N, C-alpha and C positions, 0 to 999 in steps of 0.2 A: 446954633453954635456947635452942637454935637455933630450935626450933619456936615458942617464945613470942616470940622476937625478930622472926621473920618475920611473925607475926600482929599485932605491935604497930606495924609500919610504916604500914599504912593508918590506924590509930587516930591516930598522931602527925601524919600528913598532914592528916587531917580536923580535928584539934585546931588545927593551924597556920592552916587556912583560917578556922576560927571566930574565932581571935584576930585575924586580919587584918580580918574582917568587923566585929568589935566595935570595933576601933581606928578603922576608917573611919567606922562609924556614930556613934561617940562624937564624932569630929571634926565630922561633919555636924550632929549635934544641938547641939553647942556653938556652931557658927556660926549655926544657926537661933535659939538662945537669945539670942545677942548681938544679932541683928537685931531680935528682938522685945523686948529689954530696954530700959529707959529710957536715954536719952542726955542729953547736955548741952543739946541743942537740940530744939525741936519741929518743925524743918523736916524734911520727908520726903525720904528718899534713894530716888529712884525706881528706881535700879539694884540696890539691895541689899534694900530692905524687901520682905518676902514678903506683907505685907498693906497695902493702900492703901485710901483712901476716895475714892470717885468724887464730886468736888465740883462737877461741872458742874450748873448750874441747869437744871431741867426745867420748861418752861412748862406749867401745868395749866389755863390758860384761854385763850380765843381773844382776838384783838385787839378784836373787837366788844364783848366784855365789859369791856375796860379803858377804853373810850371812853364817858364819861358827860358829856353836855352838854344843856342845855335846848333848844338850837337843833339840830333834827334835821338840817338841811342841812349845818351845820358838822360835826356828828358823822359824817355820811356821808363828807365830804371827808377828815376826819382818818383814818377807817377805811380808805379806799381807798389813801391814800398810805402808811399804816403797813403794810398788807398787801403793797404793792409793794416797800417797803423791805426787809421781811422776806424776800420772794422773792429779791431781789437778793443779800441776805446768804446765803441758803440755796444759791443757785447758785454763789456764790464758794466756799463750803465744799466743795461737790461737786467743783468743778474742782481745788481744792488737794488733795483726798483721793484722787480717782480718776484724774486725768489728768496732773497736773504730773510726778509721779515716774516713771510708766511711759514717758511720751513723752521725758523728759529722759534716762533711763537706757537707752533702747533702743539696741542695738548695742554696749553696753559689754562688754568681755571682758578676760581677764587678760593676754593678750599681743596683739601686733599681727600675728600670723600670718594669712595670708589664709584665709578660710573655705572649706571643701570645696565643690565644685560642687553647687549645688542648695540649700545651707543658707540662703543669703540669701533665696531665694524662699520657703522654708519659714518663716523668721522673719517675713517680711512677711505671709504667709498667716495666721500665728497672731496677728498684730496687727490684722487687719482687723476682727474683732468690736469691739475697743476703738475703732477709728477710726469704726466705724458708730455706736457710742454717743456718740462725740465729735461727730459730725455732728448727731445728734438733740439733743445738749446745746446746740450752737451755734444750732440752729433755735429751741430754747426761749428762749435768751437774746435772739434777735432779736425774738421775740414780746413778751417782757417789756419790751424797750427801746421797741418801737413802742407798747405799752400805756402806758408812762410818758409818752411824748411826747403821746399822745392825751389822757391825763388832765390833763397840764399845760396843753395847749391849751384843754381844756374849762374849766379853772379861770381861766386868764388870758385872759378875753374880756370885752369891754365891750358886747356885744350884749345886747339884752333890756332891758325896763323896770326890772326889779328885779335888777340885775346883782350877783351875789355878789362879783365882783371889785371893783366900784366901791365897794360898801358895806363890805367887810371885808378883802379880800386885795390891794388896791392898794398896792404897795410892800412887801408881805410876801413874803419869800423863804423857801425851804425848804432850809437848808444841809445838814441831816442826810440828807434824801431825795436831794439832789443828790450828796452824798458816796457814798451807797450805789450810786446809779446810775453814778457815775464809777468806783467799785470794780469793778462788773460789766463795764464797758467795759475797764478795766485787765486783768481776767481774760482777755478775748478777745484783747487785745494780747499778753499773756503767752503764751497758747497759740500764737498765730501766731509769736512770736519763739522759743519752745521748739522748734517744728517746724523753723523756718528754721535754727536754730543746730545742729541735730543732723545732721551731715554723713553719718553712717551711715544714718540714716533716709532722707535725700534720695537717696543713691546706691542703696540697696536698693529703694526705691520705684520709681526709674527703671528698674532692671533687671527688677523684677517686672512693670512695665507693658510693657516690651519683650517679655518672654516671653509675656504674654497677647496682645499684638498678633500675634506670630508664630503662636500657637496658633489665633487667630481666622482667620488667613489660610491656614494649613496644618493643619487639625485632625487629619487622618489621620496626620501625623508625630508628634503628641503623644497620639494615641489618645484623643481627647476629642470629645464630641458638639459639632458646630458651633454649634447653638443655645445650648448651655450656655456655650461659650467666648465667644460674642458677648454674652450676658447678663452674664457675669462681667466682661468688659471694660467694658461700659457702666456697671456698678455701681462699678468702680474709677475710671473717669473722672468719675463723679458725685461720688465721695468726694474726688477731687482738686480738683474745682471748689468743694467745700463747705468744705474745711479746709486746703488748701495755698495757698502764695503770698499770705498775708495775707487770705484770703477770709473768715475769721470776723469780724474787726472791720469789714471792708468791707461785709459783708452787712447791718450795722446801718443804713447809709444807702442801700443799694441797694434796699431794700424800700419799699413804699408806706406812708405814714403819714397817716392820716386821722382826723378827729374829727367829732362830731355837733354841729352848731350848734343854736341855740335853735329853728330852724325844722325840725329833725329831718333835715336834709339832710347827708350826708357830704361833706366837702371836705378838701383837703390842709391839713396843719397850717401849711405855709408861707404860706397865705393869711391867717392870723391874725397881724396886725401887732403886736397887744398882746402876744401870746405870744412873738414874736421879740424884742421890746424887753425884756420882763421876763427872759427867759432870758439875753439878752446881759448884762444888769445882774447877774444871779446869777453868771454865769461870771466876770465881772470881779471881783466880790467874793471868790469862791473863789480866784482866782489871786492876789489881793492877800494873802489870809490865808495861803496856802501859801508865798508868797514871804517872808513875815515869819517863817516857822518853819523853812524849809530852811536847814541849817547852824547853827541855834541849838541851845543845850543842851537846849531843851525839845522838840526834834524827835523825833517818834515814827515814824509811817508816812507822813509827808508826801511822801516821794519817790514812793511808790506812788500817793498821791493826785494828785501832779503828772502821772503817766501818765494817770490817769483823767480829770482836768480837761482835759488836752490832747486826749484822745479825745472828750470831750464838746464841746469847742470845734469840733473837726473835724466832729462830727455836726451841730451847729447850723449850721455854715457850709455843709455839704452840703445840709441841709434848705432853707437860704436861698440856694442857688446861683442865680447869675444876677443877684444884687444885690451891693451893696458889702459887702466883708468888714469885720468889726468890727476896725478897725485898732488901737484901744486895747488890746483883749484880745490881739491878735496880737503887738504890740510888748511887752506885759507878759510874754507867754510867752517871747519871744526873749531878754528880759533875764534870765530865769531860767537861761539856758544857762551864765551865768558861775558859778552855784552848782552846777548839776547838769546838765551837758551830756549825760550818760548815766546810766542807772539800771540796776543789776543786779536782774533780776527773779527768775530761778530757775535754778540750775545755770549753764550757759554762756550762757543767754539774757540779752541786754543790750538795753535800749531806748535809742535815740539820738533826741533830740528833733528835731534838724534834719532828719534823714532821714525821720522819721515825718511831720512837717508838710509837707515837700516832696513826698513820695510821695502824700499824701492831699489836698493842696490845690494842685493843679497850676496853678490860675489865680492863686494868690497870688504875691507877689514871692519869688523864691528867697532863702532865708535866707543871710545873709552867713556866711562861713566861721567855724565855731565854734572854740572853744579846747580841744577835747577832748584833743588831744595834749599841750598845755601842762598841762591839768588832770590828766591821768594821770601826767605826768612829775613834777609837784609832789607828787602823792599818793605816788608811789614814793619820792621823796626824803624825805618826812616820815613814811613808814610806820614806820621804826624808832623815832623819837621818839614817835609816836602810840601805838605798842604799849607802850612803857615807861610812858607817862602813863596809859593806860587800865588797864594791869596794876596800877599803884598805886591807882587809883580803885576798881577791882573788889576788890582785896585789902582796902582799908579798908571797903568796903561789906560784904564777907563777915564781917569782924570785928564790925561793928555788927549784922549779922543774927544772928550767933551769940549775942551778948550781949543783944539785945533780944527774941529769941524764946525766952525762958526761962519756966518755969512760974511764976516769982515776980512777973511783970509784972502790974500792976493793969489793970483793964479800960479806964480812961480813957487810960492810957499806951499800951495795946495798940492802941486805935483810932487814935491820932494817930501814934505813932512807927512802928508796924508798917506802917500805911498809907503813910506817907511813904517808908519804906524800900522797900516793894514798887514804888512809882512810880519811885523812883530806880533800882531794879534794871532796870525795863523801859526806861528812858531810856538807862542804861548799855549794856544789851544792844543797843539800836538803834545807839548810837555804835560799838560793836564791829563790828556788821554793816556799817555804812557805811565804817568804816576799812579793812575787807577788800576 
């Protein structure tokens, strides 16, 4: 009996392990079955659903294939501006995916204890490849902005006997194209503000630069090749000039912008008076449209568009420097400070209109003191009531979503009700974001 009891102990232990495995596996399989089973709603739960459908549209044809017109010249113009708009949109997606997060989160840690000696330089050294990519990205953005200005100057010109502008495009503006161009400028503004708002990045960059300067002066102390230390220091200083201290948006108007006239001779875009007049009218129209939407229930991403149109106004003013400022557009922008004196961009990065205009338009009259403190105080006081109100609206919207997204809904109702609910959800999400 004692021998059999001794031999049965491993068997019992193994049996207990099998029971635990079966119990845990049963629980896991049950949860998988619940996730894959039919539910009361067709809305996907992205956190729990094991299987999802990629619903992003994939373009299978080029822009040129989508443009069909009997007038070849008009077709070429539409194709050029469509491709440039797509390029602006693509660059914005790259910035949001590859640069916003890493730059904003750099230096974040679980506690406020000081880093061990040498860790700061090591972190910055690991960030340099990303900063190099950011420098190349900013240079590409500058090229696209210059190309946009050149193409607009080539479109809005009254020279030549058979002027396309005079025959077709006089008074015709391109709001979608200007919106995409403004969004690209807003991306550069956001990147500048993200870097400026990251105190850890600023401090560690200054320390890393100081170490490199010391290594270049005394290479034997750091056991480094003098030429290598000098090249590294020059590369770091070049990066600083490309991407720090607001250099990315400033580089848009610090470059040369030229266009080819009908005579085939390159000249500055600022020499094209028709282009300046048409662009000024376009900017004023965009400002008026944004002013009517900011703070309204139909507001979507118009605060970001405000950043973009402000940058576009500054760009146009810098191109036209030495001449009178467009006072109507400038006053219209300043009036918008009452609705949005500052705009949250990403993380800690905040854009302040008065500071941006004053820093980049030194010859303009200094904006009067804005009401940003009163604006923030009013929002703080109304935050609790706004949260309660938005919570009720979102809860009611969720109930309608659950009831409308059922399998028994007819096709016609699905197209109307579901579409309206999705749009309401986007607008509510934007209101929640602005309330925060």
